[in-house]
Structures are given as C-alpha cells and as structure tokens.
C-alpha positions as CSV (number, residue, x, y, z in Angstrom):
1,M,67.9,5.1,14.9
2,K,69.9,7.8,17.3
3,N,71.7,10.3,15.6
4,K,75.2,10.9,16.6
5,A,75.8,14.1,15.0
6,K,78.5,16.1,16.8
7,I,76.9,19.0,18.8
8,H,78.9,22.3,19.1
9,Q,78.8,25.1,21.1
10,Y,79.0,28.8,20.5
11,K,79.3,31.2,23.2
12,T,77.9,34.6,21.2
13,L,75.5,35.1,18.6
14,T,78.9,36.6,17.1
15,T,80.2,33.4,16.5
16,L,77.1,32.2,16.3
17,A,76.4,34.2,13.2
18,R,80.4,34.0,11.9
19,K,79.7,30.2,11.5
20,L,76.7,30.2,9.3
21,R,78.1,33.0,7.1
22,S,80.6,30.5,6.7
23,D,78.8,28.1,5.9
24,I,76.6,29.7,3.6
25,A,79.6,30.7,1.3
26,D,79.6,27.0,0.2
27,L,75.7,26.4,0.4
28,H,72.7,27.7,-1.6
29,C,70.7,27.2,1.9
30,V,71.0,26.9,5.5
31,L,68.0,25.9,7.7
32,L,67.2,26.0,11.3
33,Y,64.8,24.7,13.9
34,A,65.0,26.3,17.0
35,Y,62.5,27.3,19.2
36,N,60.6,30.3,20.6
37,R,63.0,32.9,22.6
38,T,66.2,30.9,21.4
39,G,67.2,34.0,20.0
40,K,66.6,33.9,16.2
41,T,65.8,36.8,15.6
42,R,68.9,38.4,17.2
43,L,70.7,36.1,15.7
44,S,69.3,37.4,12.3
45,M,70.3,40.3,13.0
46,E,74.1,39.6,14.0
47,F,74.3,37.8,10.8
48,K,72.9,41.2,9.4
49,N,75.8,43.3,11.0
50,Q,78.7,40.9,10.3
51,G,78.2,41.5,6.6
52,K,78.3,45.6,7.1
53,R,81.2,45.7,9.1
54,K,82.9,43.2,6.7
55,N,81.7,45.0,4.1
56,N,82.7,48.7,5.6
57,G,79.2,50.3,6.7
58,T,78.0,48.2,3.2
59,R,74.8,45.7,3.8
60,D,74.5,42.7,1.8
61,T,71.4,40.8,3.6
62,L,67.6,41.4,3.1
63,Y,65.7,40.4,6.1
64,F,62.5,39.5,7.1
65,N,62.3,39.0,10.7
66,A,60.3,40.8,13.4
67,Y,62.2,44.2,12.8
68,T,60.6,44.4,8.9
69,E,56.9,43.6,10.7
70,D,57.6,46.7,12.4
71,L,58.1,48.3,9.4
72,F,54.3,48.6,9.2
73,V,52.4,50.2,11.9
74,W,48.6,50.6,12.1
75,K,47.1,54.2,12.4
76,N,43.7,53.8,13.3
77,D,43.1,57.4,14.6
78,P,40.5,58.7,13.2
79,D,38.1,55.2,12.8
80,L,37.3,55.9,9.7
81,D,40.6,56.1,8.1
82,R,42.1,53.2,9.5
83,H,45.4,52.2,7.2
84,L,48.6,50.8,7.3
85,K,51.7,53.2,7.5
86,L,55.2,51.9,5.8
87,N,58.3,53.3,6.8
88,S,59.2,55.0,3.7
89,E,62.8,55.6,5.1
90,S,63.7,52.5,5.5
91,V,66.1,50.6,2.5
92,F,63.3,47.7,2.4
93,F,61.2,49.8,0.6
94,N,63.6,51.5,-2.0
95,G,61.8,49.9,-5.1
96,L,58.5,49.5,-4.0
97,R,57.3,52.8,-5.6
98,E,59.6,52.5,-8.7
99,L,59.0,48.6,-9.9
100,A,55.0,49.1,-9.3
101,L,54.4,45.8,-7.5
102,D,51.1,45.9,-6.1
103,E,50.4,43.3,-9.0
104,R,52.7,41.0,-7.5
105,I,51.6,41.4,-4.6
106,A,48.2,40.9,-4.9
107,E,49.0,37.6,-7.3
108,Y,50.8,36.4,-3.9
109,L,47.9,37.4,-1.6
110,S,45.0,36.2,-3.3
111,R,46.7,32.3,-2.7
112,Y,46.3,32.7,0.9
113,T,43.3,35.4,2.1
114,D,40.3,37.5,-0.1
115,F,40.3,41.1,0.8
116,D,42.1,43.7,-1.2
117,F,44.6,46.5,-0.7
118,D,45.4,50.1,-2.3
119,I,49.3,51.3,-1.4
120,D,49.1,55.2,-1.7
121,Y,52.8,56.2,-2.4
122,T,52.5,59.6,-1.7
123,K,51.5,59.1,1.6
124,W,52.9,55.8,2.3
125,K,50.0,54.1,3.2
126,V,48.0,51.0,3.0
127,V,43.9,50.8,3.0
128,F,42.8,47.6,3.2
129,K,39.1,46.9,1.3
130,K,37.0,43.2,1.3
131,G,33.4,43.3,-0.9
132,D,31.8,46.8,-0.6
133,D,34.1,47.3,2.7
134,E,36.4,49.9,2.9
135,H,39.0,51.0,5.4
136,I,38.7,47.8,6.9
137,K,40.9,46.6,10.3
138,I,42.0,43.3,9.0
139,S,43.1,40.2,11.5
140,R,46.9,40.1,12.6
141,G,47.3,37.1,11.1
142,E,46.1,38.4,8.0
143,E,48.3,41.9,8.1
144,K,51.5,39.2,8.9
145,I,50.7,37.4,5.2
146,F,50.3,40.7,3.6
147,I,53.7,42.1,4.9
148,W,54.9,38.2,4.0
149,C,53.1,38.8,0.2
150,V,55.5,42.5,-0.3
151,F,58.6,40.9,1.0
152,M,58.2,38.0,-1.1
153,A,57.7,40.6,-4.5
154,I,60.7,42.7,-3.3
155,C,62.6,39.2,-3.6
156,E,61.1,38.3,-7.2
157,R,63.3,42.2,-7.8
158,V,66.0,41.4,-5.8
159,I,66.5,37.8,-8.3
160,D,65.9,39.8,-11.1
161,G,69.0,42.1,-10.2
162,H,67.3,45.5,-10.5
163,E,69.1,48.0,-9.4
164,S,67.4,48.9,-5.7
165,Y,68.4,45.8,-4.7
166,D,71.5,45.1,-6.7
167,W,73.3,45.0,-3.0
168,V,71.6,42.1,-1.8
169,K,73.4,38.6,-1.2
170,Y,72.2,36.6,1.6
171,L,68.4,36.7,2.4
172,Y,67.5,35.8,6.0
173,I,64.3,35.0,7.0
174,D,63.5,34.3,10.6
175,D,59.8,32.8,11.1
176,P,57.6,34.1,8.5
177,I,54.2,32.2,9.5
178,S,53.0,33.1,12.8
179,S,49.6,33.4,12.7
180,L,48.9,31.3,10.2
181,D,46.7,28.4,9.8
182,D,48.6,24.5,8.5
183,N,46.6,25.1,5.3
184,N,48.8,28.7,4.8
185,A,51.4,27.6,5.9
186,I,52.1,24.7,3.8
187,A,51.2,27.2,0.6
188,V,53.6,29.8,2.0
189,A,56.3,26.9,2.8
190,C,56.2,25.7,-1.0
191,D,56.0,29.5,-2.1
192,L,59.4,30.3,-0.2
193,A,60.8,27.0,-1.5
194,D,60.5,28.0,-5.1
195,L,61.4,31.2,-4.9
196,I,64.8,30.0,-2.9
197,L,65.3,27.6,-6.0
198,K,65.0,30.8,-8.2
199,A,67.3,32.7,-6.5
200,S,70.0,29.7,-6.3
201,S,69.9,29.6,-10.0
202,R,70.2,33.2,-10.7
203,R,73.1,34.3,-13.0
204,A,74.9,37.2,-13.8
205,V,74.7,39.2,-17.3
206,S,77.7,37.4,-18.6
207,G,76.4,34.2,-17.6
208,A,78.2,33.0,-14.4
209,P,76.4,31.7,-11.5
210,D,75.7,34.4,-9.1
211,P,73.2,32.9,-6.4
212,V,71.6,34.4,-3.6
213,R,72.3,32.3,-0.6
214,T,69.5,31.8,1.9
215,V,69.6,31.2,5.8
216,F,66.1,29.8,7.1
217,S,64.6,30.0,10.7
218,S,61.6,28.7,12.6
219,H,60.3,27.1,15.3
220,H,57.3,25.8,13.4
221,A,57.7,21.9,13.0
222,L,55.5,21.5,10.0
223,F,56.7,24.6,8.2
224,F,60.0,23.5,8.8
225,N,59.2,20.0,7.5
226,V,57.4,21.2,4.2
227,M,61.0,23.6,3.6
228,S,63.0,20.9,4.2
229,N,61.4,18.6,2.0
230,E,60.8,20.7,-1.0
231,L,64.2,22.2,-0.6
232,G,65.8,18.3,-0.3
233,R,64.7,17.1,-3.6
234,A,65.9,17.1,-6.6
235,R,63.7,18.5,-9.6
236,E,63.5,18.3,-13.2
237,G,66.1,20.2,-15.6
238,Q,67.7,21.7,-11.9
239,E,70.5,21.5,-10.1
240,K,69.7,19.9,-6.6
241,L,70.4,22.8,-3.9
242,K,73.2,22.5,-1.4
243,T,71.5,22.5,2.2
244,K,72.5,22.2,5.8
245,R,70.1,21.4,8.7
246,Y,70.4,22.1,12.2
247,F,68.6,22.2,15.1
248,L,69.5,25.4,17.2
249,H,69.4,25.5,21.1
250,Q,70.2,27.3,24.1
251,P,69.6,24.5,26.5
252,S,70.1,26.2,29.8
253,S,70.6,29.8,31.5
254,E,74.5,29.6,31.1
255,G,74.5,31.8,28.2
256,F,75.7,29.3,25.0
257,Y,74.0,27.9,22.4
258,T,74.1,24.5,20.5
259,L,73.7,23.6,17.0
260,R,73.6,20.5,15.6
261,A,73.5,18.9,12.0
262,T,70.1,17.0,11.4
263,G,71.8,15.8,8.2
264,D,69.2,13.6,6.4
265,T,66.7,13.7,9.0
266,P,64.4,17.1,9.5
267,Y,62.4,15.3,11.8
268,F,65.0,15.1,14.8
269,H,63.6,18.3,16.6
270,H,60.6,16.4,17.4
271,V,63.0,14.2,19.6
272,A,65.0,17.3,20.5
273,T,61.4,18.3,21.8
274,L,61.1,15.1,23.6
275,A,64.5,15.7,24.9
276,E,63.6,19.2,25.8
277,L,60.0,18.0,28.1
278,H,62.9,15.0,29.7
279,R,65.2,18.0,31.0
280,C,62.2,20.6,32.5
281,L,60.9,17.1,34.3
282,Q,64.2,16.5,35.7
283,S,64.7,20.2,37.0
284,D,61.2,20.3,37.9
285,A,60.7,23.2,35.8
286,L,57.7,22.1,34.1
287,Y,54.8,25.2,32.8
288,T,51.4,24.8,31.7
289,Y,52.1,25.5,28.5
290,H,54.3,22.1,28.2
291,F,51.0,20.0,27.8
292,N,50.4,21.6,24.6
293,A,54.0,20.3,23.4
294,L,53.4,16.7,24.4
295,R,49.7,16.4,23.1
296,S,51.6,17.6,19.8
297,I,54.2,14.9,20.1
298,L,51.7,12.3,21.0
299,E,49.7,13.2,18.0
300,K,52.7,13.0,15.8
301,T,53.8,10.1,16.5
302,A,50.4,7.9,16.5
303,S,50.0,9.6,13.1
304,F,53.7,8.3,11.9
305,F,52.3,4.7,12.8
306,G,48.7,5.5,10.5
307,H,46.5,6.4,13.5
308,D,44.2,9.5,13.9
309,D,44.1,10.1,17.7
310,L,46.7,10.7,20.3
311,K,44.8,7.6,22.3
312,F,47.1,4.8,20.6
313,C,50.1,6.3,22.0
314,L,48.5,5.6,25.5
315,H,46.6,2.3,24.4
316,G,47.2,-0.3,27.5
317,M,49.0,2.0,30.0
318,K,47.1,1.6,33.2
319,D,45.8,5.0,34.0
320,E,44.8,5.5,29.8
321,A,41.2,7.1,30.4
322,L,43.0,9.5,33.0
323,Y,46.0,10.2,30.8
324,N,43.6,10.9,27.9
325,R,41.0,13.2,29.8
326,A,44.7,15.5,30.8
327,L,45.9,15.4,27.8
328,N,42.5,17.1,26.2
329,L,41.9,19.2,29.1
330,L,45.2,20.5,30.2
331,S,46.8,20.9,26.2
332,H,43.7,23.4,25.1
333,G,44.4,26.3,27.1
334,K,45.4,29.8,26.1
335,Y,48.8,29.1,28.3
336,S,51.6,31.7,27.3
337,I,55.1,31.5,26.8
338,A,55.9,34.5,27.3
339,D,54.3,34.9,30.8
340,P,54.7,31.2,32.0
341,V,52.5,29.5,34.6
342,E,54.3,26.9,37.1
343,M,52.0,23.2,36.7
344,L,50.7,22.4,39.9
345,D,52.0,19.5,41.9
346,D,48.9,17.3,40.7
347,N,49.5,17.7,37.2
348,K,53.0,17.5,37.3
349,R,52.9,14.2,38.5
350,L,50.6,13.8,35.6
351,F,52.5,14.7,33.3
352,R,55.9,13.0,34.9
353,D,53.7,9.5,34.5
354,I,52.5,10.8,31.4
355,L,55.7,11.5,30.0
356,T,57.9,8.9,31.1
357,N,55.3,5.5,29.9
358,F,55.4,7.2,26.4
359,V,58.8,7.4,25.9
360,D,59.4,3.7,27.6
361,R,56.6,2.6,25.2
362,F,58.4,3.3,22.5
363,Q,62.1,3.6,23.2
364,F,62.6,6.7,22.1
365,A,66.8,7.2,22.5
366,I,66.8,10.9,24.8
367,P,69.4,12.9,22.5
368,E,72.2,14.8,24.8
369,I,71.1,18.2,22.7
370,A,69.3,19.5,25.7
371,M,70.7,18.4,28.5
372,K,73.4,20.5,30.9
373,T,76.8,20.2,29.2
374,R,78.4,22.2,32.1
375,N,82.0,20.7,31.0
376,R,81.9,20.9,27.7
377,K,83.9,24.0,26.5
378,A,82.2,26.1,23.9
379,K,83.9,27.9,21.3
380,T,84.8,31.5,21.3
C-alpha cells in the first residue's frame, strides 16, 4: 500500500531541531531513520544547542553521537602502556567517579563481549585486559561498545535522578551501534528500548510524572526496526509509550531536509531506499556502493516471502544467472560512501536492468520522498 503521509520540508537544521523539540514535548520518544551523511550528528548538536539557548546557557540534553566517542582517545605510546584516555573536563563524566559505575558498566559489557577493564580515576584512563593479557588494544568495534556501556550506565543515574545529572531532560542518541554485528545490534536495541521505557516512566520525589524524553536516530535498518517494534508494543503493567517515527532525508544538494512520518510502518525506509536508488538511476549518479544497497533490498524482500536466497527475486528474469553473478560479485567489495567510486558503464547498465526488473516484478510504488522537489516551498 502506498504511504501517503505528508512530506514536510525544512530549510535548515535549526528549524528541523525546533520541530523535534515541539514534538517531543508531548511524546516519550521520537525515532528518526536517515541515511549516513544526512546531517544526523549535526542535528543532534543543534537540538542540544537550542536547549542551552532556551535555558540561558544551561544544558538540558545528554547526547550520544560521534562527539561523545571523541571524549575517549587512545594513547599507544609507549607501547606497553596502551590505554584509553578520558576527557575529564567534559560534563559527560560528572558523576563517573562519585557514582562508581564500574560494576554497572561491566554488567552491560558482559552482554556483548568478553574483555575486562579498569578505570584509573586519578589519571582518567582505562586499561583493557583479556585473560592473562593486560594493556591490550581492543578493536574499534569493542571500543565503541565500551563507550556505549559507559553511556548506558550514566543514563541509569539520570533516571535515578542523581544530582550530577539532574540537568538532563532529554536524551539524544545517534547511531550507537556502528561497527557492530547484527547479533550485538539486536541486543543493544533491546537494552536501549528497556532504558527508554524506564526513562519515560520516571517520577519526581512528589510522585508526579517526570519523564526523561528521548530522540533516537539511526541509519541501521535492523537496529531501527528492532527499536520501533520494542517501543511500539504494549507491555504488561506499563503504559504504552507515545512515539513518532520519521524518515529524514536530504533529497538533493540544495540544502533542505524532508521529514515524513512513517506511522505504523517502520519498514517504510526500505521503500525509501528504493526511491533513492531510483533517483540515482535517473541522474546517472551511480556508485559502486549502490550494489550493496540493492542487494540488501533483494535479500529483505526474499526473506519477507519466506526465502533465504535473493535468487527468489530474480527467478524467471531473462538474464537471471547474469544478475545473480553481478549482485554476488559487485556487492562484496569494500566500497566507501565517504570516498565513492562511480560505476563503469557496463555495471551501470546491469544495475539499471536489475533494479527496473525487480521494481516491475514486485510492483513497488516508488514514493516521492527521494525525488527532486524544487517547486515545493520549504519551511523557514
């Protein structure tokens, strides 16, 4: 069924952040699905900055984004003293020493990985160990999950109303699961959903409702869907969360942003991905990483129909074998979105044929969300 939700346009991240603040005032959580390089991180910072301006310099948002990860810096020299340095000047760490969060961090960490850590609060550094190996260098993915566990432990103190974090009225969480495999992504999403449920039901000392409200954004399809499903279902003995889900997009280089409510259809972004590929096809702006996106859509479609192989989507097409080989070969390279490589002409023709035949066969109604909307007046 074609999603006919109205598409709203915003000229700047300032007006977009203002919209989110208006929405979240009556909700427990706003969920945004957006591709990488849409401006999600900058939007989270604008949301935070608007809170400071509104409150005469007093912050009201605890955020997790790329800037949060920058508070942790590796020190590898000399080689025998590898450690992660914490930026102790950040308010992010205000209650870390006093609240002795090591045990809670370790409890979260044990759900996702098998290394240990020690925090030295006099030197504000973290060393890692695994078995008999000490001062080890953990992987980038392990580092990210450790930082995430620190954030989760701090959020629990926010919900508890600890004075070190009594300024927090909003949580803004942007893409917490980069570099994680799907199993860990699902586990993190479930834990985060539980945390948001606790935050939404927080009460003041007087007993009056005092929720911590959350804005969540991600480019990760599986993570977004798990979050949508977990937060959307009613739980026994708990009030159902008031949420909104949006697809956030920057449809052209003209600088404006579009926001479309997905309502009860959190899977809409898969169709939006098709629309994005269709737009790239029309403009001949096809890059090697687009084969990865196309393959992902075919796999999800096959899974929806109960099949475990994307060949189901190609069955009966004139060049079925050729298309299958192309998708297997051209979607397994390490293609960088940050430094894209344009497809060769032969591969462009292959991509065009596969996408066109796939859309025609399954009768997808391509939405206008990713099309050029030059003639629409953006909100100021």
